[in-house]
C-alpha positions in Angstrom: 0.0 0.0 0.0 1.3 3.4 -1.0 1.5 5.9 1.8 2.7 9.5 2.1 2.3 10.9 5.5 3.0 14.6 6.2 3.8 15.9 9.7 5.2 19.1 11.3 2.5 21.6 10.6 1.2 24.0 13.2 0.8 27.6 14.2 3.7 29.9 13.9 4.2 33.7 14.1 5.2 35.7 11.1 9.0 35.4 10.6 9.1 32.0 12.2 10.1 28.6 10.9 8.7 25.2 10.5 9.9 22.0 9.0 7.5 19.6 7.3 8.2 15.9 6.8 6.8 13.6 4.2 7.4 9.9 5.1 6.7 7.6 2.2 6.3 3.8 1.8 4.9 1.3 -0.7 6.8 2.4 -3.8 10.4 2.6 -5.0 11.4 6.0 -3.6 14.3 6.4 -6.1 11.9 6.2 -9.1 9.9 9.2 -8.1 10.1 12.9 -7.7 8.5 14.3 -4.6 6.7 17.6 -4.5 5.2 19.8 -1.9 2.0 21.6 -2.7 -0.3 23.9 -0.8 -3.9 25.0 -0.9 -5.4 28.0 0.9 -9.1 28.4 1.4 -10.8 29.5 -1.9 -7.6 29.1 -3.9 -6.2 26.5 -6.3 -3.6 24.1 -5.2 -0.1 25.3 -6.1 3.2 23.7 -6.4 5.7 25.0 -3.9 8.8 22.9 -4.3 9.9 19.5 -5.6 13.0 17.3 -5.7 14.3 14.6 -7.9 15.3 11.7 -5.6 18.1 10.7 -8.0 20.7 13.5 -8.0 18.7 15.9 -5.8 17.7 18.5 -8.4 15.3 21.0 -6.9 12.6 23.5 -8.0 11.0 26.3 -6.0 8.1 28.5 -6.8 9.0 32.2 -6.9 6.8 32.8 -3.9 9.0 30.7 -1.6 12.4 30.9 -3.3 15.1 31.9 -0.8 12.9 31.1 2.2 12.0 27.4 1.7 14.4 24.4 1.3 13.4 21.0 0.1 15.6 18.0 0.9 15.4 14.2 0.8 16.8 11.4 3.0 16.8 8.5 0.6 17.7 6.0 3.4 14.6 7.0 5.2 12.4 7.5 2.1 11.5 10.9 3.5 11.4 14.4 2.1 11.6 17.6 4.2 10.5 21.1 3.6 12.3 23.7 5.8 10.2 26.9 5.8 11.9 30.1 7.1 10.7 33.7 7.3 7.1 32.5 7.2 4.5 35.0 6.1 0.7 35.1 6.7 0.2 34.3 3.0 2.0 31.0 3.5 -1.0 29.8 5.5 -2.5 26.7 3.8 -2.8 23.0 3.9 0.5 21.5 2.7 0.5 18.3 0.8 3.3 16.1 -0.4 3.0 14.0 -3.6 5.0 11.6 -5.7 5.4 11.6 -9.4 6.8 8.7 -11.4 9.9 10.1 -13.1 12.6 7.5 -12.6 13.8 9.9 -9.8 14.4 12.9 -12.0 13.0 16.4 -11.8 10.4 17.0 -14.4 8.7 20.3 -15.0 6.2 21.7 -17.4 7.1 23.6 -20.6 6.8 26.7 -18.5 9.2 25.5 -15.9 6.5 24.8 -13.2 5.2 21.8 -11.3 2.4 19.8 -12.9 -0.2 19.0 -10.3 -2.0 16.5 -12.7 1.2 14.4 -13.2 1.5 13.4 -9.5 0.4 9.9 -8.8 0.2 9.6 -5.1 -0.8 12.2 -2.4 -0.7 12.5 1.3 -3.5 13.7 3.5 -2.1 17.2 4.2 -0.9 19.1 7.2 -2.1 22.6 8.2 0.3 25.5 8.4 -1.0 28.7 10.0 1.1 31.8 10.1 -0.5 34.4 12.4 0.4 36.6 15.3 
């Protein structure tokens, strides 16, 4: 059974930090790219960051570049999202997802993450940035 389990969400003040974890099982980790998405109330789901598990290539949306860092621990089949300098607009449910890419980073023609291409999804974890 494929599982992606997010953890680490919570309430944080503006300017604070959180680290999200995505623990995976049930598929060959090295054959997939892992992405983090977020969805705020009334908004579409957006790709935040992704990583190719073979080689470690990364992508970041402009809205989080320089503040968020994605990393993977292939021995633990786990991907992390370190979030620094959090802003109220970062408030959302954060999801991790897996895309079958033989472990490489694959982006759209426009250089963005393709939500529809991801095969497996976690249940999400809430991140709230508020004073």
